[in-house]
N, C-alpha and C positions, 0 to 999 in steps of 0.2 A: 407528800404534798401533791405529787402528780396524780395519785389515786383520788384525792379529794376533788380536784378539778375535773378529772375524768367522770367521776360519779355525778357531780353537779351538772355537767353538760348532757349526760344521758338520762338523768332522772326526770320523769314526767308527772310526778304526783301533784305539782302545783299548777300544771298547765290548765286543767279544767277550771280551777278557781280564777285564774287569770282571764280566761275566755269569758266567764260569767261576769267578771268585773268590767271588762271591755264592753260587753253587750249592755250591761246596766248603765254605763256611762253614756253610750250612744243613745239609748232610749231616753235618758234624762235630758240630753242636749236637744233631741228632737221635740220632747214635750215642752221644754222651756221655750224653744223657738216658736212652736205652734201657739202657745199661750201668749207669748209676746206679740205675735202677729195678729192674733184674734182677740186680744185683750179688750179693745174698744167695742167690738161687736158683742162680746160676751157680757160686758158691763151694760150695754144697751138692753140686751135681753133680760137681764136680771132686774134692771130698773123698770122695764115694762111689766114684768111679773109682779113686782112689789107694788106698782101703781094700780094694778088690778085688784089688789086686796083693799077692801073698804072696811074701815073700823066699824064694828057693830056697837050700837049704843048699849050701855048696861041696862038690864031690866030694872024697872022701878022698884024701889025698896031695897036696893043693894048697897 
């Protein structure tokens, strides 16, 4: 039992995956915070872009 605990404490194979998971979680939190803070402004931009599109009438005979 002592050997198993010792091996678990010295093993580093899962360390890289843990670091990547922490980085991914941090990036996700930052992205969510940015989108939440800028949500209204982003919506306004998209609404202006959509308002700029005017529907074209269908050609006669269609």
